[in-house]
C-alpha positions in Angstrom: 19.7 18.9 18.7 20.9 16.9 21.6 22.9 13.7 21.2 19.9 11.6 22.0 17.8 13.4 19.5 20.4 13.0 16.8 20.7 9.3 17.7 17.0 8.8 17.5 16.8 10.6 14.2 19.6 8.4 12.7 17.9 5.3 14.0 14.6 6.3 12.6 16.2 7.0 9.2 17.9 3.6 9.2 14.7 1.8 10.1 12.8 3.7 7.3 15.5 2.8 4.8 15.4 -0.8 5.8 11.6 -0.9 5.4 11.9 0.7 1.9 14.5 -2.0 1.0 12.2 -4.7 2.2 9.3 -3.3 0.2 11.5 -3.0 -2.9 12.7 -6.6 -2.5 9.1 -7.8 -2.2 8.2 -6.0 -5.4 11.2 -7.3 -7.2 10.3 -10.9 -6.1 6.8 -10.5 -7.4 8.0 -9.1 -10.7 10.5 -11.9 -11.1 7.7 -14.4 -10.5 5.5 -12.7 -13.1 8.3 -12.7 -15.6 8.7 -16.4 -15.0 4.9 -16.9 -15.6 5.1 -14.9 -18.8 8.0 -17.0 -20.1 6.2 -20.2 -19.1 3.2 -19.0 -21.2 5.4 -19.1 -24.3 6.1 -22.8 -23.8 2.8 -23.9 -22.4 -0.7 -22.5 -23.2 -2.0 -24.1 -20.0 -0.1 -21.5 -18.0 -2.4 -18.5 -17.2 -1.3 -15.0 -16.2 -2.7 -14.2 -12.7 -5.1 -11.3 -12.3 -3.8 -8.4 -10.4 -6.0 -9.2 -7.4 -4.1 -12.4 -6.9 -0.7 -10.7 -7.3 -1.5 -7.8 -4.9 -4.4 -9.1 -2.8 -4.5 -6.2 -0.4 -4.6 -3.5 -3.1 -7.0 -4.8 -5.8 -9.2 -7.4 -4.2 -12.4 -5.5 -4.8 -11.6 -3.9 -8.1 -13.3 -6.1 -10.7 -12.5 -3.8 -13.6 -8.9 -5.2 -13.7 -8.8 -8.8 -14.9 
């Protein structure tokens, strides 16, 4: 591999790792929110747990089996 190929490979690896970290942070944020909703349900029966389609709108929007 030439220097520029090695450099491009390392840059690509770093970009991929950064995108994986962003994805993980997004899932962690959603999970923290759902845990908060679950705890709120203990104190208030008005609080409803969101359906999965609202939590992950791009993944489960047309799947009506999951409610």
